C-alpha positions as CSV (number, residue, x, y, z in Angstrom):
1,X,109.4,124.3,85.2
2,X,109.3,127.1,82.6
3,X,106.2,127.8,80.4
4,X,107.6,126.0,77.4
5,X,108.3,122.9,79.3
6,X,105.0,123.0,81.1
7,X,103.1,123.3,77.8
8,X,105.1,120.4,76.4
9,X,104.2,118.3,79.4
10,X,100.5,119.1,79.0
11,X,100.6,117.9,75.4
12,X,102.4,114.7,76.3
13,X,100.6,111.5,77.2
14,X,101.9,111.7,80.8
15,X,100.6,115.2,81.1
16,X,97.2,114.3,79.7
17,X,96.9,111.6,82.3
18,X,98.5,113.1,85.4
19,X,96.9,116.6,85.0
20,X,93.4,115.1,85.1
21,X,91.9,114.8,88.6
22,X,91.5,111.0,88.4
23,X,94.8,110.4,86.7
24,X,96.7,112.7,89.0
25,X,95.3,111.2,92.2
26,X,95.7,107.6,91.0
27,X,99.2,108.2,89.5
28,X,100.4,109.8,92.7
29,X,99.1,106.9,94.7
30,X,100.7,104.3,92.4
31,X,104.1,106.1,92.4
32,X,104.1,106.2,96.2
33,X,103.0,102.6,96.4
34,X,105.9,101.5,94.1
35,X,108.4,103.6,96.1
36,X,107.1,102.0,99.3
37,X,107.4,98.5,97.8
38,X,111.0,99.2,96.6
39,X,112.2,100.9,99.8
40,X,110.3,98.7,102.3
41,X,113.5,97.2,103.9
42,X,114.6,100.7,104.8
43,X,111.4,102.6,105.6
44,X,109.3,100.1,107.6
45,X,109.1,100.9,111.3
46,X,109.7,97.3,112.3
47,X,111.0,94.1,110.7
48,X,108.1,92.2,109.1
49,X,109.0,88.8,110.6
50,X,109.9,89.7,114.2
51,X,107.4,88.2,116.7
52,X,106.6,89.7,120.1
53,X,103.9,87.8,121.7
54,X,103.6,90.2,124.6
55,X,101.9,92.8,122.3
56,X,100.0,90.3,120.2
57,X,96.6,91.5,118.7
58,X,97.0,95.0,120.1
59,X,95.0,97.8,118.4
60,X,96.3,100.8,116.6
61,X,98.5,103.0,118.8
62,X,101.3,105.5,118.6
63,X,103.8,102.7,118.6
64,X,102.0,100.6,116.0
65,X,99.8,102.8,113.8
66,X,97.8,99.9,112.4
67,X,98.1,97.6,115.3
68,X,99.7,94.2,115.6
69,X,98.7,90.7,114.5
70,X,98.3,87.5,116.5
71,X,102.1,87.1,116.7
72,X,102.8,90.7,117.8
73,X,104.1,91.7,114.3
74,X,103.5,95.2,113.2
75,X,100.7,95.3,110.7
76,X,101.8,98.4,108.9
77,X,105.3,97.0,108.3
78,X,103.8,93.8,106.9
79,X,101.4,95.7,104.6
80,X,104.4,97.7,103.3
81,X,106.3,94.5,102.6
82,X,103.2,92.9,101.3
83,X,103.1,95.5,98.6
84,X,106.4,94.1,97.3
85,X,104.9,90.7,97.0
86,X,101.6,91.7,95.4
87,X,103.1,94.1,92.9
88,X,106.1,91.9,92.0
89,X,103.9,88.9,91.5
90,X,101.1,90.7,89.6
91,X,103.4,92.8,87.4
92,X,105.7,90.0,86.5
93,X,102.8,87.6,85.7
94,X,100.9,90.1,83.6
95,X,104.1,91.2,81.7
96,X,105.0,87.6,80.8
97,X,101.3,87.0,79.8
98,X,101.3,90.1,77.6
99,X,104.6,89.1,75.9
100,X,103.5,85.5,75.1
101,X,100.0,86.6,74.3
102,X,101.1,89.2,71.8
103,X,103.5,86.8,70.1
104,X,100.8,84.0,69.9
105,X,98.0,86.4,68.9
106,X,100.1,88.2,66.3
107,X,101.3,84.9,64.7
108,X,97.7,83.5,64.6
109,X,96.3,86.7,63.2
110,X,99.0,87.1,60.6
111,X,99.5,83.6,59.3
112,X,95.9,82.4,59.7
113,X,95.0,78.9,58.5
114,X,95.1,75.8,60.8
115,X,97.4,77.6,63.3
116,X,94.9,80.4,63.7
117,X,92.0,78.0,64.1
118,X,93.7,76.0,66.7
119,X,94.8,79.1,68.6
120,X,91.3,80.6,68.4
121,X,89.7,77.3,69.6
122,X,92.2,77.1,72.5
123,X,91.6,80.7,73.5
124,X,87.8,80.4,73.3
125,X,88.0,77.2,75.5
126,X,90.1,78.8,78.2
127,X,88.1,82.1,77.9
128,X,85.0,80.1,79.1
129,X,86.7,79.4,82.5
130,X,87.1,82.1,85.2
131,X,90.7,83.2,85.8
132,X,90.4,82.2,89.4
133,X,89.5,78.6,88.5
134,X,92.4,78.3,86.0
135,X,94.8,79.7,88.6
136,X,93.6,77.4,91.4
137,X,93.9,74.3,89.2
138,X,97.5,75.2,88.1
139,X,98.6,76.1,91.6
140,X,97.1,72.9,93.0
141,X,99.0,70.9,90.3
142,X,102.4,72.8,90.6
143,X,102.3,73.5,94.3
144,X,102.0,76.7,96.4
145,X,104.6,79.5,96.3
146,X,105.4,82.7,94.5
147,X,106.8,81.2,91.3
148,X,103.7,79.0,90.9
149,X,101.4,81.9,91.6
150,X,103.1,84.0,88.9
151,X,102.9,81.2,86.4
152,X,99.2,80.5,87.3
153,X,98.2,84.2,86.9
154,X,100.2,84.5,83.7
155,X,98.5,81.5,82.1
156,X,95.1,82.6,83.4
157,X,95.3,85.9,81.5
158,X,97.1,84.6,78.4
159,X,93.8,84.1,76.4
160,X,92.8,87.7,77.0
161,X,96.0,89.2,75.5
162,X,96.1,86.6,72.7
163,X,92.6,87.4,71.6
164,X,93.1,91.1,71.8
165,X,96.3,91.0,69.8
166,X,94.9,88.8,67.2
167,X,92.0,91.1,66.6
168,X,94.4,94.1,66.3
169,X,96.6,92.2,63.8
170,X,93.6,91.2,61.7
171,X,92.7,94.8,61.2
172,X,96.3,95.9,60.5
173,X,97.8,93.2,58.3
174,X,95.9,94.4,55.2
175,X,97.1,98.0,55.5
176,X,98.9,99.4,52.5
177,X,102.2,99.9,54.3
178,X,102.3,96.2,55.2
179,X,101.8,95.2,51.6
180,X,104.5,97.7,50.6
181,X,106.9,96.3,53.2
182,X,106.4,92.8,51.9
183,X,106.9,93.9,48.3
184,X,110.2,95.4,49.3
185,X,111.4,92.0,50.4
186,X,110.8,92.1,54.1
187,X,110.3,88.8,55.9
188,X,107.3,87.8,57.9
189,X,109.2,88.0,61.2
190,X,110.3,91.6,60.3
191,X,106.7,92.6,59.5
192,X,105.3,91.1,62.7
193,X,107.8,92.4,65.1
194,X,108.7,95.7,63.5
195,X,105.4,96.9,62.1
196,X,102.4,95.0,63.3
197,X,103.1,94.4,67.0
198,X,104.2,98.0,67.7
199,X,101.0,99.3,66.2
200,X,98.9,96.9,68.2
201,X,100.8,97.6,71.4
202,X,98.8,100.5,72.9
203,X,95.5,98.7,73.5
204,X,97.3,95.6,74.8
205,X,99.3,97.7,77.3
206,X,96.2,99.4,78.6
207,X,94.5,96.0,78.9
208,X,97.6,94.8,80.7
209,X,97.5,97.7,83.2
210,X,93.8,97.0,84.0
211,X,94.5,93.3,84.3
212,X,97.2,94.0,86.8
213,X,94.5,95.2,89.2
214,X,92.6,92.0,88.7
215,X,95.9,90.0,89.1
216,X,96.4,91.7,92.5
217,X,93.0,90.5,93.6
218,X,93.8,87.0,92.2
219,X,97.1,86.9,94.0
220,X,95.4,88.0,97.2
221,X,92.8,85.3,96.7
222,X,95.5,82.6,96.3
223,X,97.3,83.9,99.3
224,X,94.0,83.8,101.3
225,X,93.7,80.1,100.5
226,X,97.4,79.6,101.5
227,X,98.5,78.9,97.9
228,X,100.5,82.1,97.4
229,X,103.4,83.5,99.3
230,X,104.4,81.1,102.1
231,X,105.1,82.3,105.7
232,X,106.8,84.3,106.9
233,X,106.8,86.2,103.6
234,X,103.9,88.7,103.9
235,X,101.3,89.2,101.3
236,X,98.0,91.0,101.5
237,X,96.0,87.9,100.9
238,X,97.8,85.8,103.4
239,X,97.4,88.6,106.0
240,X,93.7,88.6,105.4
241,X,93.6,84.8,105.8
242,X,95.3,84.9,109.1
243,X,93.2,87.9,110.2
244,X,90.0,86.1,109.5
245,X,90.3,84.1,112.6
246,X,90.6,87.3,114.6
247,X,87.9,89.2,112.9
248,X,86.0,89.8,116.2
249,X,89.0,90.1,118.5
250,X,91.4,92.1,116.3
251,X,89.5,93.2,113.1
252,X,92.3,95.6,112.1
253,X,94.4,92.5,111.1
254,X,92.1,91.8,108.2
255,X,90.6,95.2,107.5
256,X,93.8,97.1,106.7
257,X,95.2,94.6,104.2
258,X,91.8,94.4,102.6
259,X,91.8,98.2,102.3
260,X,95.2,98.1,100.7
261,X,94.0,95.6,98.1
262,X,90.8,97.6,97.4
263,X,92.4,101.0,97.2
264,X,95.2,99.8,95.0
265,X,92.9,98.1,92.5
266,X,90.6,101.2,92.3
267,X,93.6,103.4,91.7
268,X,94.9,101.2,89.0
269,X,91.5,101.2,87.3
270,X,91.3,105.0,87.6
271,X,94.7,105.5,86.1
272,X,94.0,103.0,83.3
273,X,90.8,104.8,82.5
274,X,92.6,108.2,82.4
275,X,95.2,106.6,80.1
276,X,92.5,105.2,77.8
277,X,91.1,108.7,77.5
278,X,94.5,110.3,76.9
279,X,95.4,107.8,74.1
280,X,91.8,107.6,72.8
281,X,92.0,103.8,72.8
282,X,88.3,103.3,72.6
283,X,88.1,105.3,69.3
284,X,91.0,103.3,67.9
285,X,89.3,100.0,68.8
286,X,86.1,101.2,67.1
287,X,88.0,102.1,64.0
288,X,89.7,98.7,64.0
């Protein structure tokens, strides 16, 4: 990379994030994790679902770096495959929640009136319940599985993005450029989707990134209770659930998936914090 390109990278948002100590470490970890999740079928040392009872509950060794579980399955391979489950469920659920939350919050903040009051009341009501409680109720109604887990997590975080988007739209809709756009004959849909929502996007995206870490914990919690991914599909939460019965005999079965969850959530939060500083989101929120 030549000097001009390097200076341009430093001035970019990616450069401001990745060239900081926290952002660089967290960003590198997350990139590696995503690559591991995508390439898991080709890079795992063993198939995740092949059982070999003769080596069940064996500790870490040269053959199995993180040991084996109660069925003789390689723990490292299952953690790598579990990353696919945790990331796909969490990212999909939060992305859908962000999309619908932004549309609902933007519409409520822009149009106001009865629709705004009803939306605000619904958001405040759901905001009073913990996300885990909402997710557990929905999964119990719909039934266990990956699809129901995604839906439950998405609904659990919908109020958060609706509320944030609404507050952003309320501070933006009276700006001069919005009045000028309306005076030029633009429709309400054009104003919302072409002018208001793009300007409210940055804080919501940052909030979505941080919520992804929480969603990973929520997915692991549902998996721990047997409400998430169903066997033999591996997930970090389900691995910890099965490992809880072996905590004294084979503690590595629960420790290593737990570390995967903890490290991933910490890295997401570190990267999100670095991105907040790079984009100066807190200052923008104070101004709004």
